[in-house]
C-alpha positions as CSV (number, residue, x, y, z in Angstrom):
1,M,17.0,11.5,8.4
2,L,16.5,15.1,9.4
3,I,13.5,15.4,7.1
4,Y,11.8,12.4,8.7
5,L,12.3,13.8,12.2
6,K,10.9,17.2,11.2
7,M,7.8,15.4,9.8
8,R,7.3,13.7,13.2
9,Y,7.0,10.2,11.9
10,S,6.4,7.4,14.5
11,P,9.3,5.0,15.1
12,F,7.0,2.4,13.4
13,V,6.9,4.5,10.2
14,L,10.6,5.2,10.3
15,D,11.3,1.5,10.5
16,H,9.2,0.8,7.4
17,V,10.9,3.7,5.5
18,K,14.4,2.4,6.4
19,N,13.5,-1.3,6.0
20,P,10.5,-1.7,3.7
21,R,8.9,-5.1,3.6
22,N,7.8,-7.0,0.5
23,V,9.3,-4.7,-2.1
24,G,9.1,-5.8,-5.8
25,E,6.7,-7.5,-8.1
26,L,5.0,-10.9,-8.2
27,P,5.2,-12.4,-11.7
28,D,2.2,-14.7,-10.9
29,A,0.1,-12.0,-9.2
30,N,-3.6,-12.2,-10.0
31,A,-4.6,-8.9,-8.5
32,K,-2.6,-5.8,-9.6
33,A,-2.9,-2.1,-9.2
34,R,-1.1,1.1,-10.1
35,V,-2.4,4.3,-8.6
36,R,-1.1,7.8,-8.5
37,S,-1.7,10.6,-6.0
38,I,-3.1,13.8,-7.3
39,E,-1.6,15.6,-4.3
40,D,2.1,15.1,-5.3
41,G,2.4,12.5,-8.0
42,D,3.5,9.6,-5.8
43,M,2.8,6.3,-7.5
44,L,2.1,3.0,-5.7
45,Q,2.1,-0.3,-7.6
46,L,0.6,-3.3,-5.7
47,H,0.7,-7.0,-6.6
48,L,-1.3,-9.6,-4.8
49,K,-1.4,-13.4,-5.2
50,I,-4.8,-14.6,-4.0
51,E,-5.2,-18.4,-3.7
52,N,-8.2,-20.2,-2.3
53,G,-9.7,-16.9,-1.3
54,I,-6.7,-15.7,0.7
55,V,-3.9,-13.3,-0.1
56,T,-0.8,-15.5,0.1
57,A,1.7,-13.0,-1.1
58,A,1.9,-9.2,-1.6
59,R,4.6,-6.9,-3.2
60,F,4.8,-3.2,-3.8
61,K,6.8,-0.6,-5.5
62,V,6.6,3.1,-4.8
63,F,7.8,6.1,-6.6
64,G,7.5,8.8,-4.0
65,C,8.3,10.0,-0.5
66,G,9.2,8.1,2.6
67,A,5.7,8.1,3.9
68,A,4.5,6.5,0.6
69,I,7.2,3.8,1.0
70,A,6.2,3.1,4.5
71,T,2.5,2.9,3.6
72,G,3.2,0.5,0.7
73,S,5.2,-1.7,3.1
74,V,2.5,-1.7,5.7
75,L,-0.2,-2.3,3.1
76,T,1.5,-5.6,2.0
77,E,1.8,-6.8,5.6
78,L,-1.9,-6.0,6.3
79,A,-3.0,-7.7,3.1
80,I,-1.2,-11.1,3.6
81,G,-3.6,-13.6,5.1
82,K,-6.8,-11.6,4.4
83,T,-9.7,-12.5,2.1
84,P,-10.8,-10.1,-0.6
85,E,-13.8,-9.2,1.5
86,E,-11.6,-8.3,4.5
87,L,-9.4,-6.2,2.2
88,R,-12.4,-4.2,1.0
89,T,-13.0,-3.0,4.5
90,I,-9.6,-1.5,5.0
91,T,-9.7,2.3,5.0
92,N,-7.0,4.9,4.8
93,Q,-7.8,6.0,8.4
94,Q,-7.2,2.4,9.6
95,I,-3.9,2.3,7.7
96,S,-2.8,5.6,9.2
97,E,-3.8,4.5,12.7
98,F,-2.0,1.2,12.3
99,M,1.1,3.1,11.4
100,G,0.9,5.3,14.5
101,G,-0.5,8.2,12.5
102,L,0.9,10.3,9.7
103,P,1.6,14.0,9.6
104,A,-1.4,15.9,8.0
105,E,0.6,16.7,4.9
106,K,1.2,12.9,4.3
107,V,-2.3,11.5,4.9
108,H,-2.6,11.3,1.1
109,C,-0.2,8.4,1.2
110,S,-2.7,6.3,3.2
111,V,-5.4,7.3,0.7
112,L,-3.2,6.0,-2.0
113,A,-2.9,2.7,-0.3
114,E,-6.7,2.4,0.1
115,Q,-7.0,3.2,-3.6
116,A,-4.5,0.5,-4.5
117,I,-6.4,-2.1,-2.6
118,Q,-9.7,-1.2,-4.3
119,S,-8.0,-1.1,-7.7
120,A,-6.3,-4.5,-7.2
121,L,-9.5,-6.1,-6.2
122,Q,-11.2,-4.7,-9.3
123,H,-8.4,-6.3,-11.4
124,Y,-8.8,-9.6,-9.5
125,E,-12.5,-9.6,-10.3
126,D,-12.0,-8.6,-13.9
127,P,-8.5,-9.6,-15.1
128,S,-9.1,-8.0,-18.5
129,Q,-9.1,-4.6,-16.8
130,R,-6.0,-2.7,-17.9
131,L,-3.8,-1.0,-15.4
132,P,-3.6,2.8,-15.6
């Protein structure tokens, strides 16, 4: 807990660190991504179920820091109910702002989330694409 306070995370981020939403995998996901941060090696796995042009379910797994966990959790909440076209417009800056901001040394976590969205959409459009 002391580490989180030193980093000056917002109460919103702390809630998602302590109580992440939508953790896990979706066996019937038709959009998947696995991305890794070159900054510190954090990895984010994203599974989306897109039905009738809408994300109906989203799950994530993170191997990384608390900010990466919070970002994955927020990402799934942002994705549910959106169309692929709407997902394409989500940027790392929007994710960070939605979270109440991230410390400068943790902005790469929101970049990781944006990369996961783009990679999952590529997989959705071309299911033969292998995950990294």
